[in-house]
C-alpha positions in Angstrom: 111.4 73.4 110.7 111.7 69.7 111.6 108.5 68.2 112.8 107.3 64.6 113.0 104.6 63.9 110.5 101.3 63.1 112.1 97.6 62.6 111.3 95.8 65.2 113.3 92.2 64.6 114.3 89.7 67.2 113.1 86.9 68.3 115.4 84.1 70.1 113.7 80.3 70.3 113.7 80.3 68.7 110.2 81.3 65.0 110.5 82.1 64.6 106.9 85.9 65.0 106.5 89.0 63.2 105.6 92.5 63.7 106.9 95.5 62.6 104.9 99.3 62.9 104.9 101.9 63.1 102.2 105.5 64.1 102.3 107.0 66.4 99.7 110.4 68.0 100.2 110.6 71.5 99.0 113.8 73.6 99.7 113.5 77.2 100.6 116.0 79.5 98.9 118.0 76.2 98.3 118.7 76.1 102.0 117.9 73.4 104.6 114.2 73.5 105.2 111.4 71.1 106.0 108.1 70.8 104.2 105.1 69.2 105.9 101.8 68.5 104.2 99.4 66.9 106.6 96.5 67.7 104.4 92.9 68.1 105.2 90.3 67.7 102.4 87.5 70.3 102.7 85.7 73.1 100.9 84.7 76.5 102.1 82.3 79.1 100.5 84.0 82.4 100.9 87.2 84.4 100.1 90.4 83.0 101.5 91.5 85.0 104.6 88.1 86.7 104.9 85.4 85.2 107.1 85.0 81.7 105.6 82.2 79.1 106.0 83.6 75.6 106.2 81.9 72.6 104.4 83.7 69.3 104.7 83.6 66.6 102.1 84.3 62.8 102.3 87.4 61.5 100.7 87.1 60.2 97.2 87.5 56.4 97.6 89.7 56.0 94.5 91.9 59.0 95.2 95.6 58.0 94.9 97.0 61.4 96.1 94.9 62.8 99.0 95.1 66.6 99.2 93.7 69.5 101.1 91.1 71.5 99.2 89.1 74.6 100.2 86.7 76.5 98.0 86.1 80.2 97.9 83.3 82.5 96.8 82.5 86.2 97.4 81.0 86.9 100.8 78.0 88.6 99.2 76.8 85.1 98.1 77.0 83.5 101.5 73.4 82.4 102.4 72.7 83.6 105.9 70.4 81.4 108.0 68.4 84.4 109.3 65.8 85.6 106.8 65.9 89.1 108.4 69.6 89.3 107.9 69.3 88.2 104.3 66.7 90.9 103.5 68.6 93.6 105.4 71.9 92.7 103.6 70.1 92.8 100.2 68.6 96.2 101.0 71.9 97.7 102.1 73.6 96.2 99.1 71.1 97.9 96.7 71.4 101.2 98.6 75.2 101.0 98.5 75.2 100.4 94.7 72.8 103.3 94.2 74.9 105.6 96.3 78.1 104.6 94.4 76.6 106.1 91.3 76.1 109.5 92.9 78.6 112.2 92.3 77.6 115.0 94.7 76.2 115.2 98.2 72.8 116.4 96.9 72.6 113.4 94.7 73.4 111.2 97.6 70.8 112.9 99.7 68.1 112.3 97.1 69.1 108.7 96.8 69.2 108.0 100.5 65.9 109.8 101.0 64.3 107.1 98.9 65.2 104.5 101.5 62.2 103.2 103.4 63.7 103.6 106.8 64.9 107.1 106.1 61.5 108.1 104.8 59.8 106.7 107.9 62.3 108.4 110.3 62.3 111.8 108.8 58.6 112.1 108.1 58.1 114.1 111.3 59.3 117.7 111.5 60.8 117.0 115.0 63.4 114.8 113.3 64.9 117.5 111.1 67.5 118.4 113.8 66.6 122.1 113.5 68.9 124.6 115.2 71.9 122.3 115.4 73.6 123.8 112.4 74.2 120.7 110.3 75.4 120.9 106.8 74.0 118.8 103.9 76.9 116.4 104.3 76.3 116.1 108.1 72.6 115.4 107.5 73.6 112.8 104.9 75.8 111.0 107.5 72.9 110.9 110.0 70.6 109.5 107.3 73.2 106.8 106.6 72.9 105.8 110.3 69.2 105.5 109.9 69.4 103.7 106.6 71.8 101.3 108.3 69.1 100.4 110.8 70.9 102.2 113.7 68.3 105.0 114.4 68.5 104.1 118.1 71.9 105.9 118.1 69.9 109.2 117.8 68.2 108.8 121.1 64.7 110.2 121.4 64.8 111.1 117.7 65.2 107.4 116.9 62.6 106.0 119.2 59.6 106.5 116.8 60.8 103.6 114.7 61.0 101.2 117.6 57.8 99.1 117.9 56.5 98.2 121.3 59.2 98.5 124.0 61.6 101.3 124.5 65.0 100.9 122.7 66.6 97.5 122.9 63.7 95.4 124.0 63.3 96.7 127.5 60.5 95.5 129.6 57.6 97.9 130.2 58.6 98.5 133.8 62.2 99.1 132.9 61.1 101.5 130.1 59.0 103.4 132.6 62.0 103.7 134.9 64.2 105.0 132.1 61.5 107.5 131.1 61.2 108.7 134.7 65.0 109.1 134.9 64.9 111.1 131.6 62.3 113.4 133.2 64.2 113.9 136.4 67.5 114.5 134.6 65.9 117.1 132.3 64.1 118.9 135.2 66.0 121.9 136.7 66.6 122.4 140.4 63.8 125.0 140.7 61.2 122.6 139.4 61.0 124.5 136.1 61.2 123.3 132.5 63.9 121.4 130.6 67.6 121.9 131.3 69.4 124.0 128.7 72.7 122.6 129.9 71.7 119.1 128.8 70.6 120.4 125.4 74.0 121.9 125.0 75.6 118.6 125.9 73.4 116.8 123.4 74.4 119.3 120.6 78.1 118.8 121.4 77.6 115.0 121.4 75.8 115.2 118.1 78.6 117.2 116.6 81.1 114.6 117.9 79.0 111.8 116.5 78.9 113.5 113.1 82.7 114.0 113.1 83.2 110.3 113.8 80.7 109.3 111.2 82.5 111.4 108.7 85.8 109.6 109.4 84.1 106.2 109.0 82.4 107.3 105.8 85.6 108.6 104.3 88.0 105.8 105.4 85.6 102.9 104.5 84.8 104.5 101.1 86.3 101.5 99.3 83.4 99.3 100.7 80.6 101.9 100.6 81.2 104.0 103.7 78.8 103.7 106.6 76.4 101.6 104.6 79.1 99.3 103.5 80.5 99.0 107.0 77.2 97.9 108.4 76.5 95.5 105.5 79.9 93.9 106.0 79.1 93.5 109.7 75.8 91.7 108.9 77.4 89.5 106.3 80.1 88.4 108.7 77.7 88.1 111.6 75.4 86.0 109.4 78.3 83.7 108.6 79.2 83.4 112.2 75.7 82.4 113.1 75.7 80.0 110.1 78.8 78.3 111.4 76.9 77.1 114.5 74.7 74.8 112.4 75.7 71.5 110.8 75.6 71.9 107.0 74.9 68.8 105.0 76.3 68.0 101.5 72.8 68.1 99.9 72.2 71.7 101.1 75.4 73.1 99.6 76.2 71.0 96.5 75.1 73.6 94.0 77.1 76.4 95.7 80.2 74.3 96.1 80.3 73.3 92.5 80.7 77.0 91.6 83.5 77.6 94.1 87.2 78.2 93.6 89.4 75.3 94.6 92.1 75.9 97.3 94.6 73.7 99.0 96.3 74.7 102.3 99.6 73.3 103.5 101.9 73.8 106.4 104.5 76.1 104.9 108.1 75.4 104.0 110.3 77.8 106.0 113.9 78.9 106.5 114.8 77.7 110.0 117.4 80.2 111.3 118.2 77.9 114.3 119.1 75.1 111.9 120.9 76.8 109.0 123.0 79.1 111.0 125.4 80.0 108.2 122.6 81.2 106.0 121.0 82.9 109.0 124.2 84.9 109.5 124.4 85.8 105.8 120.7 87.0 105.9 121.4 89.1 109.0 124.3 90.7 107.2 122.1 91.6 104.3 119.8 93.2 106.9 122.6 95.2 108.5 123.9 96.4 105.0 120.3 97.3 104.0 119.5 99.4 107.1 119.7 102.7 105.1 117.0 101.3 102.8 114.7 100.3 105.7 112.0 102.1 107.7 110.1 100.9 110.8 106.3 100.7 111.1 104.7 100.4 114.6 100.9 99.8 114.7 100.1 101.2 118.2 96.5 102.1 117.8 94.9 99.1 119.6 93.0 99.7 122.9 94.7 96.8 124.8 91.7 96.2 127.0 93.0 92.9 128.3 96.1 94.6 129.7 94.0 96.7 132.1 96.6 99.4 132.3 95.7 102.5 134.3 97.6 105.5 135.5 98.7 104.8 139.2 97.6 108.3 140.4 94.7 109.5 138.2 93.2 106.1 137.4 93.1 107.0 133.7 93.1 104.1 131.3 96.4 103.9 129.3 97.4 102.4 126.0 99.8 99.5 125.7 102.6 101.7 124.5 102.8 103.2 128.0 103.2 99.9 129.9 106.3 100.3 132.1 107.9 97.0 131.3 111.3 96.2 132.8 112.1 99.8 133.7 110.8 101.7 130.6 107.7 102.0 128.5 107.1 99.5 125.7 107.6 102.2 123.1 111.0 103.1 124.6 111.9 99.4 124.3 111.2 99.3 120.6 113.4 102.4 120.0 116.2 100.9 122.1 116.1 97.8 119.8 116.3 99.9 116.7 119.1 102.0 118.1 121.0 98.8 118.8 120.8 97.9 115.1 121.8 101.4 114.0 124.8 101.3 116.4 125.9 97.9 115.0 125.7 99.5 111.5 127.9 102.4 112.7 130.5 100.0 114.3 130.7 98.0 111.0 130.7 100.8 108.4 131.5 104.0 110.4 128.4 105.8 109.1 125.4 107.3 110.8 122.0 105.8 110.0 118.7 107.2 111.4 115.8 105.0 110.5 112.4 106.8 109.9 109.6 105.5 112.0 105.9 105.6 111.1 103.6 105.0 114.1 99.9 104.3 113.7 98.0 105.6 116.7 94.3 106.1 117.6 92.2 108.2 119.9 91.3 105.1 122.1 92.5 105.8 125.6 94.1 109.0 124.4 96.6 106.8 122.6 97.7 109.5 120.1 98.2 112.1 122.8 100.1 109.9 125.2 102.5 108.7 122.5 103.1 112.2 121.2 103.8 113.5 124.8 106.2 110.6 125.4 108.1 111.3 122.2 108.3 115.0 123.0 109.3 114.4 126.7 112.2 112.3 125.5 113.1 114.7 122.7 112.0 112.3 120.0 114.7 109.9 121.3 117.5 111.9 119.8 116.2 111.2 116.3 114.6 114.4 115.3 110.9 115.1 114.8 111.3 114.8 111.0 112.1 111.1 111.4 108.7 110.3 112.9 105.4 110.1 111.2 102.4 109.7 113.5 99.1 108.9 111.8 95.8 108.3 113.6 93.4 105.5 112.7 89.7 106.1 112.9 87.5 104.6 115.6 84.6 102.4 114.4 81.2 101.5 116.0 81.2 98.4 118.2 78.3 96.1 117.4 76.3 93.6 119.5 76.7 89.9 118.7 73.0 89.3 118.9 71.8 91.5 116.2 74.7 93.6 114.8 73.3 96.9 116.3 75.7 99.6 117.3 76.2 99.8 121.0 75.4 103.2 122.6 76.1 104.6 126.0 73.6 107.5 125.7 72.0 109.4 122.8 74.6 110.3 120.1 77.4 108.5 122.0 78.6 105.2 120.6 81.0 102.6 122.0 83.8 102.8 119.6 87.0 100.8 119.1 90.0 100.9 116.7 89.3 99.0 113.5 92.2 96.6 113.8 95.8 96.9 112.6 94.8 95.9 109.1 93.6 99.4 108.3 97.3 100.5 108.4 97.9 100.0 104.6 95.0 102.2 103.4 95.5 104.7 106.2 99.2 104.9 105.3 98.2 105.8 101.8 95.5 108.2 102.9 97.9 110.0 105.3 100.8 110.2 102.9 103.0 107.8 104.9 104.3 105.9 101.8 105.2 109.2 100.2 107.0 110.2 103.4 109.1 107.0 103.3 109.9 107.7 99.7 111.2 111.1 100.8 113.6 109.3 103.1 114.6 107.0 100.2 113.3 103.8 101.9 112.5 100.7 99.9 111.2 98.4 102.6 110.1 98.4 106.3 109.9 96.1 109.2 106.6 96.0 111.0 106.5 95.2 114.7 103.7 95.3 117.3 104.2 97.1 120.6 103.5 94.2 123.0 106.1 91.8 121.6 109.2 92.5 123.7 111.6 89.9 122.2 111.1 90.4 118.4 114.6 91.9 118.0 116.4 89.2 119.9 119.6 88.1 118.1 119.3 88.0 114.3 115.6 87.2 113.6 114.5 90.7 112.6 117.7 91.5 110.7 117.5 88.2 108.7 113.8 88.8 107.9 114.6 92.3 106.5 117.8 91.1 104.8 116.0 88.3 102.8 113.2 90.7 101.9 115.6 93.3 100.5 118.1 91.0 98.9 115.5 88.9 97.0 113.1 91.8 96.3 110.3 90.1 98.1 106.9 91.8 98.7 106.2 90.5 102.1 107.9 88.3 104.7 106.8 86.7 108.0 108.8 85.9 111.1 107.4 82.8 112.5 108.0 80.2 115.3 106.4 77.2 117.0 102.8 77.9 118.0 101.8 77.6 121.7 98.7 75.6 122.1 95.8 77.8 123.3 97.5 81.1 122.4 95.4 83.8 120.8 97.5 83.9 117.7 97.0 82.8 114.1 99.0 80.4 111.9 101.0 80.9 108.7 100.0 78.7 105.8 101.0 78.0 102.2 97.9 78.0 99.9 97.2 77.3 96.3 94.1 78.4 94.3 92.8 77.4 91.0 91.7 80.7 89.3 90.1 80.2 86.0 92.5 77.5 85.0 95.6 79.1 86.5 97.2 78.2 89.8 98.0 80.9 92.4 100.4 80.3 95.3 101.4 82.3 98.3 102.1 82.4 102.0 99.4 83.9 104.2 97.9 83.8 107.6 94.7 82.4 109.2 93.7 84.3 112.4 92.8 82.2 115.5 89.3 83.6 115.3 88.9 81.9 111.9 90.2 78.4 112.9 86.8 76.8 113.1 85.8 78.0 109.7 88.9 76.3 108.2 88.5 73.1 110.3 91.6 73.8 112.4 91.4 71.9 115.8 91.3 74.2 118.8 91.8 71.6 121.5 94.4 73.2 123.8 96.2 70.1 124.9 95.8 67.8 121.9 99.1 66.7 120.4 97.0 65.8 117.3 95.8 69.3 116.8 96.2 70.7 113.3 97.5 73.9 114.9 100.7 72.0 115.8 101.4 71.4 112.1 101.5 75.1 111.3 103.9 77.8 112.6 102.6 80.7 114.5 101.8 84.1 113.0 103.6 86.7 115.1 102.7 89.9 113.2 106.4 90.6 112.7 106.6 91.5 109.0 108.9 92.7 106.3 107.1 94.7 103.6 108.1 96.2 100.3 106.8 99.7 100.6 105.9 100.1 96.9 103.9 96.9 96.9 102.1 97.8 100.1 101.3 101.3 98.7 99.9 99.6 95.5 97.4 97.7 97.7 96.7 100.6 100.1 95.8 102.9 97.2 93.7 100.4 95.3 90.3 102.0 96.4 88.9 98.4 96.6 88.2 96.0 99.4 91.7 94.7 99.0 93.0 97.8 100.8 91.3 96.4 103.9 92.8 92.9 104.1 91.5 90.1 106.3 88.2 91.6 107.3 86.8 89.7 110.4 84.2 90.2 113.0 85.1 88.6 116.4 82.0 88.9 118.6 83.0 86.4 121.3 84.5 88.9 123.8 82.4 91.0 126.2 82.2 94.7 125.7 81.7 96.6 129.0 80.3 100.1 129.2 78.5 102.5 131.5 75.3 104.1 130.3 74.0 107.7 131.0 72.5 106.6 134.3 75.6 105.1 135.6 74.5 101.5 135.1 77.2 99.1 134.0 76.5 96.8 131.0 78.4 93.9 129.5 77.4 92.4 126.2 79.1 90.1 123.7 80.2 92.1 120.7 83.0 93.3 118.5 83.7 95.6 115.6 84.7 95.2 111.9 88.4 94.5 112.0 91.1 94.1 109.4 94.4 92.1 109.8 97.5 93.7 108.5 99.3 90.4 107.7 96.6 89.4 105.3 97.9 91.9 102.8 99.8 88.8 101.8 96.6 87.5 100.1 97.2 90.2 97.4 100.8 89.0 96.7 100.1 85.6 95.1 102.1 84.2 92.2 100.3 82.8 89.2 101.4 79.7 87.2 99.9 78.2 84.1 100.0 74.7 85.6 100.0 73.2 89.0 103.3 73.2 90.9 104.2 70.3 93.1 107.7 71.0 94.3 109.9 74.0 95.0 107.3 76.7 94.4 108.3 78.6 97.6 111.6 79.6 96.0 110.0 81.9 93.5 107.1 83.4 95.6 106.8 87.1 96.4 106.2 86.1 100.0 108.4 84.2 102.4 108.7 82.9 106.0 111.7 82.8 108.4 111.5 80.6 111.5 113.3 80.6 114.8 113.0 79.5 118.4 109.9 81.0 119.9 111.7 82.9 122.6 113.7 84.8 120.0 110.6 85.7 117.9 107.7 86.4 120.1 106.8 86.9 123.8 104.0 89.3 124.4 102.8 91.5 127.3 99.2 91.5 126.0 97.2 90.9 129.2 97.6 91.2 132.9 98.1 88.0 134.9 95.6 87.3 137.7 97.1 87.0 141.1 98.6 83.6 141.8 97.4 82.4 138.4 99.8 79.8 137.0 99.3 80.7 133.3 102.0 83.2 132.1 101.0 83.1 128.4 101.0 86.6 126.8 101.4 88.3 130.2 104.2 90.7 131.3 105.4 88.0 133.7 105.7 85.4 131.0 107.6 87.9 128.8 110.0 88.5 131.6 110.7 84.8 132.0 111.4 84.5 128.3 113.9 87.4 128.5 115.6 85.7 131.4 115.7 82.4 129.5 117.3 84.2 126.6 119.8 85.7 128.9 120.6 82.2 130.3 121.1 80.9 126.7 123.3 83.9 125.9 125.6 83.9 128.9 125.9 80.2 129.5 127.6 80.0 126.1 130.2 82.5 127.4 131.3 80.1 130.2 129.4 82.2 132.7 128.0 79.8 135.3 124.4 80.7 135.9 121.3 78.8 137.3 118.9 77.5 134.8 115.3 79.0 134.7 112.9 76.5 136.1 109.2 76.1 135.1 106.6 78.8 135.4 105.2 77.3 138.6 108.5 78.3 140.4 107.9 81.9 139.4 104.4 81.8 140.8 105.7 80.5 144.1 108.9 82.4 144.6 109.6 84.8 141.7 112.4 84.6 139.2 115.8 83.1 140.2 117.6 86.3 139.2 117.1 89.5 137.2 119.2 90.2 134.1 118.8 93.3 131.9 121.3 93.7 129.1 121.1 96.7 126.7 120.5 95.4 123.2 123.4 97.5 121.8 125.8 95.1 123.5 124.9 93.1 120.3 122.2 92.9 119.2 123.6 89.8 117.4 124.5 87.3 120.1 127.8 86.4 118.4 128.8 90.1 119.1 127.5 90.1 122.7 129.2 86.8 123.5 132.6 88.3 122.7 132.1 90.9 125.4 131.4 88.4 128.1 133.8 85.6 129.2 133.9 83.5 132.4 132.7 84.1 135.9 129.4 83.4 137.5 126.0 84.8 138.5 124.6 83.4 141.7 120.9 82.7 142.3 119.2 85.7 143.7 121.5 88.1 141.8 120.6 91.2 139.7 122.6 92.3 136.7 121.8 95.4 134.7 124.2 96.6 132.0 123.2 99.9 130.3 126.3 100.5 128.2 127.4 99.2 124.8 131.2 99.6 125.1 131.5 96.9 127.8 133.9 94.2 128.9 133.2 91.3 131.3 136.1 89.0 132.1 135.8 86.5 135.0 133.3 88.5 137.1 131.7 86.6 140.0 128.4 88.2 141.0 126.5 87.5 144.1 124.1 90.4 144.7 123.2 93.4 142.6 125.4 95.0 139.9 123.9 98.0 138.1 125.8 99.9 135.4 124.0 103.0 134.1 125.1 105.4 131.4 123.9 108.6 129.8 125.7 108.0 126.5 125.0 104.3 125.9 125.6 104.4 122.2 126.7 108.0 121.6 126.0 111.6 122.4 123.8 114.2 120.9 124.5 117.3 118.8 122.1 120.1 118.0 121.0 120.5 114.4 119.8 123.5 112.5 116.3 123.0 113.9 117.6 123.2 117.4 116.9 119.4 117.9 119.3 117.1 119.8 120.3 114.4 117.3 122.1 111.3 118.4 125.6 110.8 117.0 126.5 107.1 117.2 129.9 106.2 118.6 130.7 109.8 119.7 131.7 110.2 123.4 130.3 106.8 124.5 130.5 105.8 128.1 132.7 102.7 128.8 133.0 100.0 131.4 135.6 97.2 131.9 135.3 94.6 134.7 138.2 92.1 134.9 138.8 89.4 137.6 136.5 90.9 140.2 134.0 89.7 142.8 130.8 91.7 143.5 129.3 90.7 146.9 126.3 92.3 148.5 122.8 91.5 149.9 121.2 92.7 146.7 117.4 92.4 146.2 115.0 91.9 149.1 113.3 88.9 147.5 110.8 88.6 150.4 109.4 92.1 149.9 105.8 92.2 149.0 106.3 95.4 147.0 108.5 93.7 144.3 107.0 93.8 140.8 109.7 92.0 138.8 108.4 92.5 135.3 108.5 96.3 135.9 112.0 95.9 137.4 110.5 97.7 140.4 112.2 95.9 143.4 113.4 96.6 146.9 117.1 96.3 147.6 119.2 95.8 150.7 122.5 96.6 148.9 123.9 97.1 145.4 127.0 98.0 143.5 125.8 100.9 141.3 127.9 102.7 138.7 126.5 105.9 137.1 128.4 107.1 134.0 127.8 110.7 133.0 128.6 111.7 129.4 131.7 109.9 128.2 132.7 108.7 131.7 134.6 105.4 132.0 134.7 102.9 134.8 137.3 100.1 135.3 137.6 97.5 138.1 140.3 94.9 138.1 141.6 92.2 140.4 139.4 93.4 143.3 136.6 92.3 145.6 133.8 94.9 146.0 131.7 93.9 149.0 128.8 95.9 150.4 126.7 98.8 149.3 128.4 101.2 146.8 127.4 104.0 144.4 130.2 105.2 142.1 129.1 108.4 140.3 131.6 109.2 137.5 131.4 112.7 136.0 131.7 113.5 132.3 135.2 113.5 131.0 136.7 111.3 133.8 137.8 107.7 134.3 137.3 105.9 137.6 139.7 103.0 138.3 139.2 100.6 141.2 141.9 98.1 142.3 142.8 96.5 145.6 144.5 98.8 148.0 146.5 98.2 151.2 143.5 98.7 153.4 140.5 98.1 151.1 139.7 99.6 147.7 142.1 101.8 145.8 139.9 104.3 144.0 141.4 106.8 141.5 139.5 109.4 139.5 141.5 110.9 136.6 140.6 113.1 133.6 140.4 111.7 130.1 142.9 113.3 127.8 141.4 115.9 125.5 142.3 114.1 122.3 140.4 111.0 123.6 137.2 112.7 124.6 135.3 111.4 121.6 136.9 108.0 121.0 137.6 107.0 124.7 140.7 105.4 126.1 139.6 102.1 124.5 137.0 100.7 122.2 135.8 97.6 120.4 136.8 97.4 116.8 134.2 95.4 114.8 135.6 93.4 111.9 133.9 91.1 109.4 135.1 87.7 108.5 132.8 86.1 105.9 129.4 86.4 107.3 130.6 86.7 110.9 131.7 89.6 113.1 134.9 89.5 115.2 135.7 92.0 117.9 139.1 93.4 118.8 139.8 95.4 121.9 141.8 98.5 121.0 143.6 100.4 123.8 144.6 104.0 123.1 
């Protein structure tokens, strides 16, 4: 990754820092790579990749080799600035330790009953929850809530402990209004007593609360359950508050002297765009290793920034259901995977169905929507047994001000998914790793739902290929970081651990930049962010290594714990009033499992350490690695970053790069401002199975042109384009894009690659029509939802074939070709000569022609075979 060496300027509350540069070449896998070490000298007092408190030190005057140093220490020893926080953390820590020694629920009840808050709360008979039918364990969970200082969750039951004003510091007038509203809501229509209906609702809400608490207690058992969850929240919140104050050297000297020493460098990476021969070799390893690979999709996030709702019901929808470029995001991920499996079939003549594990959640009915989509599409022709859906628990959202759980009404919390980092422990708890073992898989690629370009060309295959070939534990796919993007950075770090040196690649989340002294100025060319590649959350993981961490029953199974409380949480209370408060929830980051895969050395390593690490990084052009549809773009807003509009433009720019190298004349994509003013210059949607490697796709296209304002959609893998001139809309759709289905013994339709594929050949033709109505106000380009005047549309049913040669097709046409037939179009004496003929019986599976894929070294060559 070639970058100019610079001396970035660090902006931080603490003025004591030094910034230095040194150059140290370090080859990666003995291939061309670039090592940059613009080093920043500083020390922090916490665990690397957890929430870290930064303390910067002046450069030693006589230092001959300036380096970057960071210190670490357990989060339990971070001195929070707030005395109340410190006392509460200490109390919760003592309680957590006492509970850890208990073996039964009754022992835990006896222990938690000794807590002062629990004693005070349950001293009144009205707080025994009589008549609700709670078990001892249920009661224990509720007492954990009280012991955690969250008795307000229990509504009227919890108000005895609140001194002075009602609940969260309401004024006396507001408290009276809420009390009056309570009285009115509990009064029946006849002016009688309390409403039995409301009591039933309360009981149902209480049972729902207990169920959620049980899930939190069980899942977070490795940090102490509910008590440990809240303690971690307060520790991280205290650190966050601590960061807002300037910390002087004299205040921290004693702490820093006891810390572990860490140095952070920009990592040495394998640049796939530079070393193309090795990139091709790595991609081949990925294709060969497909039978050893699984796929993991963390889809449990709530995707609040996307603001996706059902167009008819108004129901909030998860990101997986976003209709991007003609299909949901989840369908797009499966298409990309099918393209790799089709390539494997074309090279080796073998069927390969990759098992897919999907982490869901109950946020926005995520799990239900994803299950219904898979069922509606018959599990994508893969069979139900090749999917493993596992649901992550929701966790309480907390207020930034005091760490209290946010409630909408008694017994009802605002809950969010606990971040994608829970995936490793959850995969162990739910048997996902064992399931992969049953499918004889060694590794897996991990991909997030919102990234629509991750499988472009060879990046994903090369990542998996290197991981499998070199028996790596974890790999990152990385690229240049966009300034201002809400994404982390990949780093190389070294730690001194009791006289030994530990090395590894890892990630620093963007929410943690300040704690590590990383400049956050959006437009500064001197920003430290520019020296580090972006973390994209595209991973290769060795399944056995990930299982070892996920099953550890320690805090390591929840990597990269963070608390980001800078975003507003909006909710509506029981009286219909809308609230918005700064807050967050305890989150984990899946990529920081890398922190558990360090390599130890007896002495410090200065050169070439990356070659032997259990972790690695591949690097490519950003448009081939990441472009996310994470948030909706505001109307007429010029920023496209991480929006569906920006993702569409990156897809179109990739299409330009792909086709312009095939001697297809095509207008270049201008800047984003042109999109805001007039939309994209054209729309191009190519099925990934045309490649997915670009060197394969480029052998199917040669010559011709695509005029500005045109639309090209190719939904068929067996395709030939020779000297096609397009001015308008050309749409080729097929039922059997990569093969057809057969019913298995479970009566499931299973896709058979290469069998009875649809086919299309276009040679020396002109397509002229009025195409898209670019002036229509109803066009939504990133959805591929557009109004057209005219189009040439070809629909191929089953194994149907379409061929057009030496002809001009002008105007609005729809050619619907039935299964088992070939439609040929040539120039007739008075217009088009259209002939529909049946395909011979012996050619029904193979077709009348096909592309033969042959390997030459690390490259693939295509040969057109006519039958």
